[in-house]
C-alpha positions, 0 to 999 in steps of 0.5 A: 545551703551547700549539697552534693550533686550526686545527692541532688541527683539521686533525690530529683530522678525520682521526681521530675518525670510526673511533673506534666509536660504542658502544665495546665497550671504554671505552678505545677512544673516547679518542684519545692525544696525544703531544709528544716533540721538538717533535711531536706525535703523534695517535693513534686506533684501533677495533682494525681500523684504527691512525690516527696523525699526526705534526706539528712544533710549537714545544713543547719539553714532552715530553707524553702524554695520552689523553682522549675523542676525540669531546667532546675534538674538539667542545670544541677546534672551540667554542673562540673564539680560536686558540691553546689550552693544554693542561695535563695533571694528572691532568685536561687542562685546555684554555684559550682566552682567558677559556674554561677546559675540564676533560676527564677523562683515562685511564691512557695504559698501557691504550690499545692497542698500535700493531702494528709492520708489516715486510714488503714496501715499494711506492710507487704515485701518491698521486694516481692512486690516490685517482683510482682507488679514488673511481671503484671504491668505489661497488661495494663490497658493504655486506651484512655476510654478504658478508664478503669483498665488504666492501672492495677487493681490491688485486691485485698482478700484476707492475708492475700493481695491480688494483683490483676492487670488488663486491657480486655484481651488478656490478663496478669495476675499476682499473688502476695501475701500479707500480713495482716487480714483486710479486704478492700479493692483499689485501682492504681494507675499505671503512672503511680506504679511506674514511680512506686517499682523505681523507688524500690530499692533494697528495702524489706518492707513497704508501708501502705495507707489506704485512706477512705477519700479515694487516695493511698500512700506508699512509703518507702526508702524515705520515699512518700508517693500519694496518689489518688485511686482510679474511681471506677469499678473494675471487671470481675478478673477471676471469672474469665478463667475459662471452664472446662475440661483442659489439655497441656502443652508443655514446651521450651520457653525459649523456642517457643518465643523466638519461633513466634518471634519470627514468625510475627516478622510475616504480620502486617496490620491487616493481618495479625494473627498467626497460627499454631498447630498443635499435635502429638509430640510437636507444635507448629507455628506458622504465619501466612500474608496474603500478598507478602508470604509466609513462615513455619517452624515445627518445635517439638512439645509435649501435648496431650490433646486433641489436634487442633489450631489456634489463632493467637496475636503474637504480642500478647504471647510474647510479652508473657514469654519474655518474662517467664523464667522457667525453662519449660512453660505450661499452657492449659487449652481448652479449645480453639475459642476458649481462652489459655492459660498459662501458670507459674508456679501458684503465684502468677496466671496470665490468660490470652484470648486467642484471634480468629484465623483469617 
């Protein structure tokens, strides 16, 4: 078959990242290319995630090829001309101008079967989903021991979808409206979320199919992503909202971000927490590190509460502030011990635990 280099690369680049580096099963290092009825289908899996891309092409041939994915992708990228000819006869022959590669292939029968996903179907706004996922993904836990927190919770509540991410020290929560009245909680692994974000192009809608077999399928942009769900109990994220009478801090988002970023220069492994002192009309961001030095910066702000000083891990504040587009950020504060709450419109909520100051 003949295919355009650009088209092949566009389809391969969504598949290659999920291939395992050190596969326990050698076949998982492969991808499958199938042509039938003028369509090219590419498939890759690590057994946790299956990604399938379907593209219309001009070839009349029916072909099935199972070949090492990363090496095949490297070759395609390196070829000098646009039209590539693929011939499969025990080995895969890749021709491009005067350049010819040959790659060994594997029996396609050994490749894992793609699960058939049947269940509840819903459609939601693709662009909204992509935006929301991008703005909460930073809060997912990277600690493998915290299995339930290694993904994003999709919590369907009637015609509302809550998306929650937490590592136990902070919470990022976003809300989306959906068309169908359903209920259910599903934890999508971070790796699947990363790939889902990549495949959403300019499409208006994305279809989600929720299976009873602890799997979920996303259909978008001629791409299917099937992933196993994290089989664990997600903590009750609604319980972390602090209770009590709060005060409101209003401050320029970028000025606060830059001040915290400068203060974080003085952070060491043994001295992490920086201090934010709240006073009428101003806040002071400071970091005093024993045996190193200190930094202090005053920022004009609106604050209606009692004078107090709160300690924070600067990374948690910076991660939140850098994805906020509003000029002024509003932070709800109860005291120096309880979490602070940052709300953006009615669609985003960020909750951050304070730290003890040395």
